[in-house]
C-alpha positions, 0 to 999 in steps of 0.5 A: 531226574527225567520224568515221562509226561503223564498222558491223558485218555484223550492223548492216548486216543490220538496216539492210537489214531496216529499209528495207522495199521496196514491194510489186512491181508485177509479180512474175515468175510462172512460166508454163505454157510448152511446155518445162514441158508436155513435162516434165510429160508425160514425168514423168507417163509415168514415173509410169505406167511405175513403177506398171505395172512394180510391178503386173506384178511386173517386174524392178523388184520383184525389184530391190526385194527384192535391195536389201531383203535387202542390208540397207544399214543393216547394211552401213554401220552407222557412218552410221546416226545421220546418216541418222536425222537427215537423213531429217527433211528429208523429214518433213512437219511440220518441213520445212513449218515451216522453209519457211513461215518463210522464205516468210512473211518473203518475203511480209512483205518483198514485201507479197504473200501469194503465197509462202505461198499457193503453199506451201499449194496445193502441200501441199494437192495433195501430200496429195490426190494422194500420199494417194490413191495410197498408200491406193488401191494399199495396198502393204506396206513391206519390214518388213511384207512377207509373200511373198518376190518379190511386189509386196505390192500391195493388202494394206492398206499405205500405202507406195507412193509414198514420202511422205518423198521426195515431200514433200522434192521439193515443200517444197524445190522450192517455194523454187526455184519462188518464186526471183526471179532465173533464177540463184537458181532454177537453184541452188535447183533443184539444191539441192532435187534433191540434198536430195530424192534424199538423203532418198529414198535414206535411206528405202531405207537404213533399210528403210522403203521399197522402191526403187520407192517412192522413184522414184514419190515423186520423180515425184509431187513433180515433177508437183506442181511442174510443174503449179503454174503452172496454179493461179496464177490461183487463188492471185491470186484468193485473195490479192485476196479476203484483202486485200479482207477485210482492208480491209473489217475495217479500215473496219468497225473505224474506223466502230465507233471513230468511232461510240463517241464521243458527239456532244454531249460537252463539249470540255475546254480548259485555258487557261493563267493568267498567270505571276505568279499565286500558284496557278501558282507553287504548282503547284495544279491549274487547273479546266478551262473548259467550252465550250458545251454545258457547265454554265451559271451564272446572271448573279446568281451570277457574280463579276466578278473581275479580276486587280486586284480588282472593277471597282466603285469602293469605296463606304464606305456600300455594304452587300451586298444582302440583308444587315441594315443600319441605316436611313439617317438621314432629313434634313429638307428 
Protein backbone atom coordinates (compact mmCIF):
# COMPACT_ATOMS: atom_id res chain seq x y z
CA UNK A 1 0.00 0.00 0.00
CA UNK A 2 1.49 3.35 -1.07
CA UNK A 3 1.29 6.20 1.38
CA UNK A 4 2.10 9.86 0.72
CA UNK A 5 4.70 11.46 3.01
CA UNK A 6 3.25 13.85 5.54
CA UNK A 7 4.66 17.34 4.98
CA UNK A 8 5.39 19.64 7.87
CA UNK A 9 4.61 23.33 7.82
CA UNK A 10 8.24 24.18 7.03
CA UNK A 11 8.21 21.72 4.10
CA UNK A 12 5.10 23.40 2.71
CA UNK A 13 6.75 26.82 3.00
CA UNK A 14 9.81 25.67 1.04
CA UNK A 15 7.60 23.93 -1.52
CA UNK A 16 5.77 27.22 -2.05
CA UNK A 17 9.06 29.07 -2.45
CA UNK A 18 10.14 26.62 -5.15
CA UNK A 19 7.14 27.54 -7.28
CA UNK A 20 8.48 30.87 -8.44
CA UNK A 21 5.71 32.83 -10.19
CA UNK A 22 6.14 34.65 -13.44
CA UNK A 23 6.50 38.39 -13.58
CA UNK A 24 2.98 39.90 -13.35
CA UNK A 25 1.84 41.60 -16.50
CA UNK A 26 -0.08 44.33 -14.66
CA UNK A 27 1.06 45.49 -11.23
CA UNK A 28 -1.36 47.47 -9.10
CA UNK A 29 0.35 50.87 -9.01
CA UNK A 30 -1.30 53.51 -6.80
CA UNK A 31 -2.59 56.46 -8.80
CA UNK A 32 -2.70 60.10 -7.80
CA UNK A 33 -6.45 60.09 -7.14
CA UNK A 34 -8.56 63.02 -5.96
CA UNK A 35 -8.74 61.55 -2.47
CA UNK A 36 -4.95 61.35 -2.29
CA UNK A 37 -4.56 64.91 -3.55
CA UNK A 38 -6.96 66.16 -0.85
CA UNK A 39 -4.98 64.31 1.83
CA UNK A 40 -1.74 65.72 0.43
CA UNK A 41 -3.06 69.27 0.55
CA UNK A 42 -4.39 68.83 4.10
CA UNK A 43 -1.08 67.37 5.30
CA UNK A 44 0.84 70.19 3.64
CA UNK A 45 -1.39 72.74 5.39
CA UNK A 46 -0.82 70.96 8.73
CA UNK A 47 2.93 71.04 8.07
CA UNK A 48 2.88 74.77 7.46
CA UNK A 49 0.70 75.37 10.53
CA UNK A 50 3.16 73.54 12.82
CA UNK A 51 6.12 75.50 11.44
CA UNK A 52 4.28 78.81 11.83
CA UNK A 53 3.17 77.98 15.38
CA UNK A 54 6.77 77.28 16.39
CA UNK A 55 8.14 80.39 14.66
CA UNK A 56 5.73 82.76 16.44
CA UNK A 57 6.30 80.97 19.79
CA UNK A 58 2.67 80.07 20.24
CA UNK A 59 1.04 77.87 22.87
CA UNK A 60 2.51 74.85 21.09
CA UNK A 61 6.00 75.96 22.17
CA UNK A 62 4.78 76.40 25.74
CA UNK A 63 3.43 72.85 25.60
CA UNK A 64 6.84 71.69 24.43
CA UNK A 65 8.46 73.20 27.52
CA UNK A 66 5.83 71.78 29.87
CA UNK A 67 6.41 68.26 28.55
CA UNK A 68 10.16 68.75 28.81
CA UNK A 69 9.94 69.86 32.44
CA UNK A 70 7.66 66.93 33.21
CA UNK A 71 10.56 64.60 32.31
CA UNK A 72 8.69 61.43 31.32
CA UNK A 73 11.87 59.35 31.50
CA UNK A 74 11.93 60.05 35.24
CA UNK A 75 8.21 59.70 35.85
CA UNK A 76 8.05 56.23 34.24
CA UNK A 77 11.60 55.02 34.62
CA UNK A 78 10.55 51.33 34.71
CA UNK A 79 9.89 51.32 30.95
CA UNK A 80 13.08 53.12 30.02
CA UNK A 81 14.80 49.91 28.83
CA UNK A 82 11.89 49.06 26.54
CA UNK A 83 11.76 52.54 25.01
CA UNK A 84 15.50 52.42 24.34
CA UNK A 85 14.97 49.33 22.17
CA UNK A 86 11.71 50.45 20.64
CA UNK A 87 13.12 53.73 19.34
CA UNK A 88 15.45 51.71 17.08
CA UNK A 89 12.41 51.14 14.84
CA UNK A 90 12.84 54.74 13.75
CA UNK A 91 16.57 54.69 13.03
CA UNK A 92 17.50 54.89 9.38
CA UNK A 93 20.05 52.09 9.18
CA UNK A 94 18.30 49.15 10.90
CA UNK A 95 14.85 49.91 9.47
CA UNK A 96 16.17 50.39 5.93
CA UNK A 97 17.98 47.04 6.07
CA UNK A 98 14.91 45.17 7.38
CA UNK A 99 12.49 46.73 4.90
CA UNK A 100 14.94 46.35 2.00
CA UNK A 101 15.32 42.64 2.79
CA UNK A 102 11.56 42.13 2.62
CA UNK A 103 11.12 44.22 -0.54
CA UNK A 104 14.11 42.47 -2.13
CA UNK A 105 12.38 39.15 -1.60
CA UNK A 106 9.25 40.63 -3.19
CA UNK A 107 11.31 41.83 -6.15
CA UNK A 108 12.80 38.37 -6.66
CA UNK A 109 9.42 36.65 -6.43
CA UNK A 110 7.66 39.07 -8.78
CA UNK A 111 10.55 39.54 -11.25
CA UNK A 112 10.39 43.30 -10.87
CA UNK A 113 12.61 45.95 -9.32
CA UNK A 114 9.74 48.29 -8.46
CA UNK A 115 9.64 47.55 -4.68
CA UNK A 116 13.34 48.29 -4.21
CA UNK A 117 13.24 51.32 -6.51
CA UNK A 118 10.23 52.73 -4.67
CA UNK A 119 12.06 52.33 -1.36
CA UNK A 120 15.13 54.05 -2.79
CA UNK A 121 13.11 56.98 -4.14
CA UNK A 122 11.22 57.43 -0.86
CA UNK A 123 14.43 57.40 1.20
CA UNK A 124 16.04 59.87 -1.19
CA UNK A 125 13.07 62.22 -0.86
CA UNK A 126 13.20 61.79 2.92
CA UNK A 127 16.87 62.76 3.08
CA UNK A 128 16.37 65.80 0.86
CA UNK A 129 13.20 67.25 2.39
CA UNK A 130 13.74 66.45 6.07
CA UNK A 131 17.45 67.26 5.91
CA UNK A 132 16.80 70.62 4.28
CA UNK A 133 14.16 71.48 6.91
CA UNK A 134 16.40 70.42 9.79
CA UNK A 135 19.39 72.51 8.79
CA UNK A 136 17.28 75.34 7.38
CA UNK A 137 15.43 76.02 10.64
CA UNK A 138 18.28 74.98 12.95
CA UNK A 139 16.25 74.33 16.09
CA UNK A 140 17.95 73.08 19.25
CA UNK A 141 16.64 70.06 21.13
CA UNK A 142 15.42 69.92 24.74
CA UNK A 143 18.80 68.83 26.09
CA UNK A 144 20.54 71.82 24.46
CA UNK A 145 17.92 74.56 25.03
CA UNK A 146 19.33 77.88 26.18
CA UNK A 147 16.38 80.19 26.95
CA UNK A 148 13.31 78.91 28.78
CA UNK A 149 10.12 79.49 26.79
CA UNK A 150 11.87 80.29 23.50
CA UNK A 151 11.37 78.39 20.29
CA UNK A 152 15.15 77.75 19.96
CA UNK A 153 15.00 78.35 16.20
CA UNK A 154 18.01 79.21 14.01
CA UNK A 155 20.54 78.35 16.68
CA UNK A 156 22.50 75.73 14.71
CA UNK A 157 20.48 72.67 15.75
CA UNK A 158 19.11 69.84 13.60
CA UNK A 159 16.12 68.61 15.58
CA UNK A 160 13.06 70.05 13.75
CA UNK A 161 11.35 67.96 12.33
CA UNK A 162 11.99 64.63 14.03
CA UNK A 163 14.00 62.41 11.72
CA UNK A 164 13.16 59.27 13.70
CA UNK A 165 9.44 59.89 13.32
CA UNK A 166 9.61 60.76 9.61
CA UNK A 167 11.80 57.75 8.91
CA UNK A 168 9.39 55.42 10.75
CA UNK A 169 6.45 56.78 8.74
CA UNK A 170 8.25 56.28 5.41
CA UNK A 171 10.03 52.95 5.95
CA UNK A 172 7.06 51.17 7.52
CA UNK A 173 4.51 52.98 5.40
CA UNK A 174 6.21 51.84 2.18
CA UNK A 175 5.14 48.29 3.06
CA UNK A 176 1.51 49.41 3.00
CA UNK A 177 2.15 51.35 -0.22
CA UNK A 178 3.54 48.21 -1.91
CA UNK A 179 0.76 45.89 -0.65
CA UNK A 180 -0.86 43.80 -3.40
CA UNK A 181 -4.43 43.73 -2.02
CA UNK A 182 -6.63 46.46 -0.49
CA UNK A 183 -7.09 44.44 2.69
CA UNK A 184 -3.34 44.04 3.18
CA UNK A 185 -2.90 47.75 2.48
CA UNK A 186 -5.38 48.69 5.19
CA UNK A 187 -3.81 46.41 7.78
CA UNK A 188 -0.27 47.49 6.98
CA UNK A 189 -1.31 51.15 7.04
CA UNK A 190 -2.68 50.69 10.57
CA UNK A 191 0.45 48.84 11.72
CA UNK A 192 2.80 51.46 10.25
CA UNK A 193 0.75 54.31 11.79
CA UNK A 194 0.89 52.74 15.26
CA UNK A 195 4.62 51.98 14.89
CA UNK A 196 5.52 55.51 13.81
CA UNK A 197 3.29 56.99 16.52
CA UNK A 198 5.10 54.91 19.13
CA UNK A 199 8.51 55.93 17.78
CA UNK A 200 7.59 59.62 17.96
CA UNK A 201 6.33 59.36 21.52
CA UNK A 202 9.46 57.39 22.47
CA UNK A 203 11.65 60.32 21.40
CA UNK A 204 9.53 62.68 23.53
CA UNK A 205 9.80 60.27 26.46
CA UNK A 206 13.59 60.16 26.16
CA UNK A 207 13.78 63.95 25.92
CA UNK A 208 15.56 64.00 22.56
CA UNK A 209 12.72 65.84 20.73
CA UNK A 210 10.09 68.42 21.41
CA UNK A 211 6.48 67.40 20.92
CA UNK A 212 6.21 69.79 17.96
CA UNK A 213 9.22 68.03 16.36
CA UNK A 214 7.27 64.78 16.39
CA UNK A 215 4.14 66.38 14.90
CA UNK A 216 6.17 67.87 12.05
CA UNK A 217 7.99 64.55 11.52
CA UNK A 218 4.68 62.72 11.06
CA UNK A 219 3.57 65.30 8.52
CA UNK A 220 6.92 65.16 6.66
CA UNK A 221 6.84 61.37 6.31
CA UNK A 222 3.19 61.34 5.26
CA UNK A 223 3.84 63.93 2.57
CA UNK A 224 6.45 61.65 0.98
CA UNK A 225 4.13 58.63 0.93
CA UNK A 226 1.24 60.66 -0.50
CA UNK A 227 3.42 62.18 -3.24
CA UNK A 228 5.08 58.88 -4.21
CA UNK A 229 2.65 58.07 -7.11
CA UNK A 230 3.98 61.11 -8.95
CA UNK A 231 7.35 59.34 -9.13
CA UNK A 232 5.99 56.05 -10.50
CA UNK A 233 6.82 56.95 -14.14
CA UNK A 234 10.41 57.66 -13.08
CA UNK A 235 10.53 54.30 -11.27
CA UNK A 236 9.19 52.50 -14.37
CA UNK A 237 11.76 54.17 -16.66
CA UNK A 238 14.58 53.35 -14.25
CA UNK A 239 13.51 49.71 -14.10
CA UNK A 240 13.36 49.47 -17.90
CA UNK A 241 16.85 50.97 -18.23
CA UNK A 242 18.28 48.58 -15.65
CA UNK A 243 16.81 45.56 -17.43
CA UNK A 244 18.07 46.84 -20.80
CA UNK A 245 21.54 47.25 -19.35
CA UNK A 246 21.39 43.72 -17.98
CA UNK A 247 20.38 42.32 -21.39
CA UNK A 248 23.19 44.20 -23.14
CA UNK A 249 25.76 42.88 -20.67
CA UNK A 250 24.50 39.33 -21.16
CA UNK A 251 24.69 39.67 -24.93
CA UNK A 252 28.22 41.10 -24.69
CA UNK A 253 29.35 38.21 -22.49
CA UNK A 254 27.87 35.66 -24.88
CA UNK A 255 29.63 37.29 -27.85
CA UNK A 256 32.91 37.32 -25.94
CA UNK A 257 32.56 33.66 -25.04
CA UNK A 258 31.81 32.67 -28.65
CA UNK A 259 34.74 34.72 -29.96
CA UNK A 260 37.13 33.01 -27.56
CA UNK A 261 36.67 29.64 -29.34
CA UNK A 262 39.27 29.28 -32.23
CA UNK A 263 37.76 28.80 -35.68
CA UNK A 264 40.20 26.17 -37.04
CA UNK A 265 40.55 24.13 -33.89
CA UNK A 266 40.48 20.35 -34.51
CA UNK A 267 37.54 18.40 -33.19
CA UNK A 268 38.42 15.33 -31.19
CA UNK A 269 36.19 12.30 -31.60
CA UNK A 270 36.71 9.18 -29.54
CA UNK A 271 35.64 6.06 -31.46
CA UNK A 272 34.75 2.94 -29.51
CA UNK A 273 36.83 -0.15 -30.26
CA UNK A 274 35.49 -3.69 -30.51
CA UNK A 275 34.68 -5.36 -27.22
CA UNK A 276 36.98 -8.35 -27.90
CA UNK A 277 40.16 -6.24 -28.08
CA UNK A 278 42.73 -6.90 -25.40
CA UNK A 279 43.45 -3.24 -24.75
CA UNK A 280 39.77 -2.56 -24.02
CA UNK A 281 39.66 -5.36 -21.52
CA UNK A 282 42.88 -4.16 -19.94
CA UNK A 283 41.52 -0.61 -19.63
CA UNK A 284 44.35 1.00 -21.61
CA UNK A 285 43.70 4.52 -22.90
CA UNK A 286 42.57 4.95 -26.48
CA UNK A 287 44.19 7.47 -28.76
CA UNK A 288 41.77 10.04 -30.22
CA UNK A 289 41.08 10.14 -33.92
CA UNK A 290 41.59 13.60 -35.41
CA UNK A 291 39.35 14.91 -38.14
CA UNK A 292 40.44 17.43 -40.74
CA UNK A 293 42.35 19.71 -40.45
CA UNK A 294 44.23 17.45 -38.04
CA UNK A 295 47.63 15.77 -38.64
CA UNK A 296 47.97 13.85 -41.91
CA UNK A 297 50.40 11.00 -42.59
CA UNK A 298 51.92 9.99 -45.89
CA UNK A 299 50.55 6.94 -47.67
CA UNK A 300 53.86 5.13 -47.40
CA UNK A 301 53.75 5.45 -43.61
CA UNK A 302 50.33 3.86 -43.20
CA UNK A 303 50.09 0.25 -42.10
CA UNK A 304 46.98 -1.52 -43.39
CA UNK A 305 46.14 -3.47 -40.29
CA UNK A 306 42.82 -5.16 -39.75
CA UNK A 307 41.60 -7.20 -36.76
CA UNK A 308 42.66 -10.38 -38.61
CA UNK A 309 46.07 -9.09 -39.64
CA UNK A 310 47.43 -7.85 -42.98
CA UNK A 311 45.33 -8.08 -46.13
CA UNK A 312 48.35 -9.18 -48.19
CA UNK A 313 48.66 -12.95 -48.72
CA UNK A 314 51.66 -14.60 -47.10
CA UNK A 315 54.66 -15.03 -49.36
CA UNK A 316 57.59 -17.03 -48.23
CA UNK A 317 60.17 -15.42 -50.48
CA UNK A 318 58.98 -11.79 -49.97
CA UNK A 319 61.33 -9.54 -48.05
CA UNK A 320 60.76 -6.06 -46.71
CA UNK A 321 61.52 -3.31 -49.14
CA UNK A 322 64.92 -1.73 -48.71
CA UNK A 323 66.39 -4.56 -46.61
CA UNK A 324 69.53 -6.43 -47.54
CA UNK A 325 68.71 -9.79 -49.09
CA UNK A 326 70.52 -12.43 -51.04
CA UNK A 327 70.31 -12.21 -54.82
CA UNK A 328 67.89 -14.51 -56.60
CA UNK A 329 69.44 -17.41 -58.33
CA UNK A 330 69.25 -17.00 -62.04
CA UNK A 331 67.86 -19.87 -64.01
CA UNK A 332 69.07 -20.55 -67.41
CA UNK A 333 66.80 -20.40 -70.31
